[in-house]
VMD Tcl script that draws the C-alpha trace (Angstrom):
set ca {
  {0.00 0.00 0.00}
  {1.44 3.36 -1.03}
  {1.81 5.96 1.68}
  {2.27 9.69 1.21}
  {3.73 12.16 3.62}
  {2.01 15.47 4.12}
  {3.69 18.75 4.87}
  {2.14 20.92 7.52}
  {1.35 24.32 5.98}
  {2.17 27.07 8.46}
  {0.43 30.50 8.42}
  {3.19 32.12 10.49}
  {4.76 33.98 7.54}
  {1.39 35.37 6.49}
  {0.76 36.70 9.99}
  {4.29 38.03 10.40}
  {4.18 40.05 7.19}
  {0.50 40.92 7.38}
  {0.89 42.48 10.82}
  {4.46 43.64 10.22}
  {3.39 47.25 10.53}
  {2.93 46.65 14.28}
  {6.68 46.24 14.70}
  {7.50 48.88 12.11}
  {5.45 51.59 13.80}
  {6.76 50.62 17.24}
  {10.37 51.10 16.10}
  {9.63 54.30 14.16}
  {7.80 55.77 17.16}
  {10.73 54.98 19.46}
  {13.12 56.69 17.05}
  {10.85 59.70 16.61}
  {10.49 60.16 20.39}
  {14.25 59.95 20.93}
  {14.16 56.82 23.09}
  {17.45 55.46 21.78}
  {19.11 58.84 22.14}
  {17.96 58.99 25.76}
  {19.35 55.52 26.44}
  {22.55 56.45 24.63}
  {23.31 58.53 27.73}
  {23.06 55.43 29.93}
  {20.52 52.89 31.15}
  {17.20 54.08 32.56}
  {14.37 52.51 34.51}
  {10.94 52.22 32.97}
  {9.70 54.94 35.31}
  {12.53 57.27 34.23}
  {11.65 56.71 30.58}
  {7.97 57.37 31.28}
  {8.77 60.71 32.91}
  {11.38 61.89 30.42}
  {9.36 61.02 27.31}
  {5.96 61.98 28.74}
  {4.39 58.54 28.35}
  {1.16 57.28 29.91}
  {1.61 54.32 32.30}
  {-1.02 52.11 30.63}
  {1.13 50.62 27.84}
  {4.57 51.72 28.99}
  {5.99 48.24 29.59}
  {4.25 46.71 26.57}
  {5.99 49.32 24.41}
  {9.42 48.93 25.99}
  {9.28 45.14 26.27}
  {8.14 44.82 22.65}
  {11.37 46.63 21.73}
  {13.25 44.13 23.93}
  {11.54 41.19 22.19}
  {12.35 42.73 18.79}
  {16.01 43.01 19.78}
  {16.34 46.80 19.89}
  {16.62 47.13 23.69}
  {18.21 45.13 26.51}
  {16.57 44.82 29.93}
  {17.27 43.67 33.46}
  {14.47 43.19 35.98}
  {10.82 43.18 34.96}
  {8.11 45.84 34.93}
  {8.58 48.07 38.00}
  {12.08 46.72 38.62}
  {13.08 46.92 34.95}
  {16.13 48.84 33.70}
  {16.57 49.35 29.96}
  {19.58 49.95 27.72}
  {20.21 50.06 23.98}
  {21.16 46.97 22.02}
  {24.49 47.37 20.24}
  {23.03 48.25 16.83}
  {20.46 50.64 18.30}
  {23.18 52.37 20.28}
  {25.44 52.83 17.26}
  {22.88 53.79 14.63}
  {19.87 55.30 16.48}
  {21.49 57.66 18.99}
  {21.30 61.19 17.54}
  {24.41 62.21 19.43}
  {26.62 59.77 17.49}
  {28.01 60.55 14.01}
  {26.87 57.07 12.92}
  {23.19 58.05 13.46}
  {21.02 56.81 10.59}
  {17.63 57.50 12.17}
  {16.97 60.42 9.84}
  {15.65 58.06 7.19}
  {13.45 56.39 9.82}
  {12.13 59.77 10.98}
  {11.19 60.49 7.37}
  {9.59 57.05 7.11}
  {7.51 57.79 10.20}
  {6.55 61.37 9.42}
  {6.06 61.13 5.65}
  {6.14 57.68 4.09}
  {4.05 55.72 6.59}
  {0.75 57.50 5.82}
  {1.47 57.67 2.09}
  {1.83 53.89 1.86}
  {-1.78 53.57 3.00}
  {-2.63 54.62 -0.57}
  {-0.53 51.95 -2.30}
  {-3.64 50.42 -3.87}
  {-4.56 53.78 -5.42}
  {-1.00 54.11 -6.75}
  {-1.11 50.63 -8.27}
  {-4.40 51.40 -10.02}
  {-3.49 54.89 -11.24}
  {0.30 54.76 -11.63}
  {0.47 58.14 -9.87}
  {2.55 59.27 -6.86}
  {0.81 59.27 -3.49}
  {2.96 61.82 -1.62}
  {2.60 65.61 -1.22}
  {2.26 66.06 -4.98}
  {-1.06 64.20 -4.95}
  {-2.95 67.30 -3.84}
  {-1.06 69.64 -6.14}
  {1.44 70.32 -3.41}
  {5.09 70.92 -4.07}
  {7.55 68.07 -4.15}
  {9.10 67.51 -0.72}
  {12.48 68.13 -2.36}
  {11.44 71.69 -3.22}
  {10.87 72.42 0.45}
  {14.04 70.61 1.50}
  {16.29 72.48 -0.91}
  {14.73 75.84 -0.02}
  {15.60 75.47 3.67}
  {19.36 75.14 4.43}
  {18.73 73.53 7.83}
  {16.36 70.90 6.39}
  {18.72 70.29 3.48}
  {21.60 69.66 5.86}
  {19.47 67.25 7.90}
  {18.31 65.44 4.74}
  {21.84 65.03 3.43}
  {23.00 63.71 6.80}
  {20.15 61.18 6.79}
  {20.90 59.97 3.25}
  {24.61 59.75 4.03}
  {23.96 57.67 7.14}
  {21.90 55.16 5.17}
  {24.61 54.67 2.53}
  {27.73 54.95 4.70}
  {28.30 51.20 4.97}
  {27.91 50.77 1.21}
  {30.27 53.64 0.41}
  {32.91 52.22 2.75}
  {32.51 48.76 1.21}
  {32.78 50.18 -2.30}
  {35.89 52.19 -1.43}
  {37.57 49.06 -0.05}
  {36.38 46.41 -2.52}
  {36.46 48.07 -5.94}
  {39.75 47.72 -7.81}
  {40.90 51.30 -8.50}
  {44.43 50.29 -9.55}
  {43.82 51.17 -13.22}
  {42.04 54.46 -12.52}
  {43.09 57.90 -11.29}
  {39.95 60.05 -11.24}
  {36.32 59.63 -10.15}
  {33.24 61.84 -10.36}
  {30.23 61.07 -8.16}
  {27.08 62.40 -9.86}
  {24.45 63.54 -7.37}
  {27.19 63.23 -4.76}
  {25.25 64.90 -1.93}
  {27.57 65.40 1.06}
  {30.59 63.96 -0.76}
  {30.96 60.89 1.42}
  {31.31 58.36 -1.42}
  {34.21 60.40 -2.83}
  {35.69 60.69 0.65}
  {35.64 56.93 1.21}
  {37.24 56.31 -2.18}
  {40.21 58.60 -1.48}
  {40.59 57.41 2.12}
  {40.93 53.82 0.92}
  {42.73 54.63 -2.36}
  {45.12 57.56 -1.76}
  {46.14 57.78 -5.43}
  {42.59 58.70 -6.48}
  {41.36 62.24 -7.12}
  {37.59 62.63 -6.80}
  {34.92 65.17 -7.72}
  {31.53 65.26 -6.00}
  {28.91 66.86 -8.26}
  {25.52 68.12 -7.10}
  {23.23 71.15 -7.12}
  {24.67 74.51 -5.98}
  {22.73 74.46 -2.70}
  {24.54 71.26 -1.73}
  {28.09 72.49 -2.43}
  {28.69 74.30 0.91}
  {27.66 71.20 2.86}
  {29.90 68.92 0.81}
  {32.81 71.34 1.12}
  {32.35 71.56 4.86}
  {32.36 67.77 5.12}
  {35.54 67.49 3.07}
  {37.31 70.20 5.09}
  {36.36 68.56 8.40}
  {37.70 65.24 7.12}
  {40.91 66.87 5.88}
  {40.16 65.95 2.27}
  {39.66 69.41 0.81}
  {42.58 68.98 -1.60}
  {41.73 65.41 -2.60}
  {38.00 65.85 -3.26}
  {36.82 68.67 -5.51}
  {33.29 69.98 -4.95}
  {31.60 70.89 -8.25}
  {28.17 72.52 -8.61}
  {25.79 71.75 -11.44}
  {22.54 70.15 -12.56}
  {22.91 66.63 -13.94}
  {19.91 67.18 -16.20}
  {21.21 70.29 -17.94}
  {25.01 70.15 -17.54}
  {27.58 67.79 -18.99}
  {29.25 65.51 -16.46}
  {32.86 66.29 -15.49}
  {35.30 63.98 -17.26}
  {36.64 61.13 -15.10}
  {37.94 57.55 -15.29}
  {35.08 56.37 -13.06}
  {31.54 57.83 -12.92}
  {29.42 56.82 -9.92}
  {25.77 57.35 -8.99}
  {24.39 56.39 -5.59}
  {20.58 56.03 -5.44}
  {20.11 58.39 -8.39}
  {18.83 56.31 -11.30}
  {15.88 54.78 -9.43}
  {14.28 58.23 -9.04}
  {13.62 58.49 -12.77}
  {11.74 56.85 -15.62}
  {13.33 54.93 -18.48}
  {13.92 57.94 -20.76}
  {15.74 59.89 -18.05}
  {17.66 56.80 -16.97}
  {18.94 56.43 -20.55}
  {19.81 60.13 -20.73}
  {21.87 59.99 -17.51}
  {23.60 56.77 -18.58}
  {24.47 58.36 -21.95}
  {25.96 61.38 -20.16}
  {28.07 59.03 -18.04}
  {29.23 57.21 -21.18}
  {30.24 60.49 -22.82}
  {32.23 61.58 -19.75}
  {34.28 58.36 -19.58}
  {37.40 57.36 -21.52}
  {37.65 53.99 -23.23}
  {38.01 51.43 -20.44}
  {36.33 53.78 -17.97}
  {33.84 52.44 -15.41}
  {30.24 53.46 -14.75}
  {29.13 52.38 -11.27}
  {25.58 52.51 -9.91}
  {25.11 51.83 -6.19}
  {21.49 50.85 -5.50}
  {19.28 48.03 -4.25}
  {19.82 46.14 -7.50}
  {17.07 43.56 -8.01}
  {18.22 40.03 -8.86}
  {17.77 38.93 -12.47}
  {15.07 36.41 -11.50}
  {13.19 39.05 -9.46}
  {12.65 36.58 -6.59}
  {15.30 37.29 -3.95}
  {15.86 40.98 -3.29}
  {12.54 41.75 -1.60}
  {13.84 45.10 -0.32}
  {14.77 46.21 -3.83}
  {11.30 45.32 -5.09}
  {9.64 47.10 -2.16}
  {11.85 50.14 -2.75}
  {10.59 50.17 -6.32}
  {7.05 50.35 -4.95}
  {8.24 53.27 -2.82}
  {9.33 54.98 -6.03}
  {5.71 54.63 -7.19}
  {4.61 56.37 -4.00}
  {7.24 59.11 -4.27}
  {7.94 59.81 -7.95}
  {6.06 60.23 -11.25}
  {8.06 57.58 -13.15}
  {10.85 56.18 -10.96}
  {11.49 52.47 -10.41}
  {14.25 50.20 -9.13}
  {15.77 47.82 -11.64}
  {17.35 44.41 -11.98}
  {20.89 43.67 -13.13}
  {19.30 42.50 -16.41}
  {17.57 45.87 -16.80}
  {20.88 47.62 -16.08}
  {22.64 45.54 -18.73}
  {19.99 46.37 -21.32}
  {20.08 50.12 -20.55}
  {23.87 50.40 -20.52}
  {24.54 48.28 -23.59}
  {22.02 50.34 -25.53}
  {24.26 53.42 -25.19}
  {27.47 51.49 -25.95}
  {28.81 50.03 -22.70}
  {30.36 46.58 -22.90}
  {31.27 44.39 -19.93}
  {28.63 44.31 -17.16}
  {29.12 42.91 -13.64}
  {27.73 43.25 -10.13}
  {29.52 43.65 -6.79}
  {27.51 42.92 -3.59}
  {28.03 45.57 -0.91}
  {25.99 45.52 2.32}
  {22.52 44.07 2.87}
  {20.34 44.36 -0.25}
  {22.64 46.93 -1.91}
  {25.07 46.23 -4.75}
  {27.30 48.11 -7.16}
  {26.34 47.49 -10.78}
  {29.35 48.05 -13.07}
  {29.55 48.84 -16.79}
  {32.82 49.27 -18.68}
  {33.13 51.55 -21.74}
}
mol new
graphics top color blue
foreach p $ca { graphics top sphere $p radius 0.5 }
foreach p [lrange $ca 0 end-1] q [lrange $ca 1 end] { graphics top cylinder $p $q radius 0.2 }
display resetview
């Protein structure tokens, strides 16, 4: 008699993802309230936290202990005897008083993106952004660039998110055959800085809008790299790219539709010598579109945030770059879901 084994189907993944916003909002709220910054000063009792953050006693320990269970806090004691401290990653990356702080992107996620994602279904049915522009408001970038303080905060947040990838790129990429690099949309100049720190023979240019230049220059001067990294002002839509052996773009291409992607890639091609390298640092989606969930979700975020932007696979990158004349294509994993896609002229 033939027997068959049955596999128990488990709904745990469905529940974990379906209610994932519980954990997301708990973490974002803790960041927004400055909990990890408070605990960066030293451990505190639950009662201390309640008083300093102005919390109601009803759900105080549920909130704090959920963060313990999620791995963001450590705790000794329980409830009224509890004392809380930051986990190692929370302490390094979520304390505003540390230069490694990357909570700016989480603050933006809490204050802007979280409510916009409630309209994902509308975006999927209309193909239209669901952010401030939905009600004929200005793009959030207009407001950011008009306010120097907000611009500085935004650049610091974006830099924090990419710091690990820029360091990895500066260490892993083989610069032995190159002398110059230009980072298009270089923001605070940190990619260029990491390249010259790890490759002293390189000379780099960080290229971004005029409003960004003073911030980039300040960063380079503080790091003692003012003579190694040139800060250049311009608009990558209207200006030619500075000539260089390597052209990089970090989280630039995914903001734009196919036509603008091709235009920017063509400008990079024109700025490179034969044998030059075009490098795109993004959450490159795997060719089979099955593994890099974050890259695919980030592409949905581009639907929420932009008129035509989307993230792309390494196959898409190969098609776009070869169309303008690039030859050899490869990919270099960096940190987490992020990779450097490479095209050689």
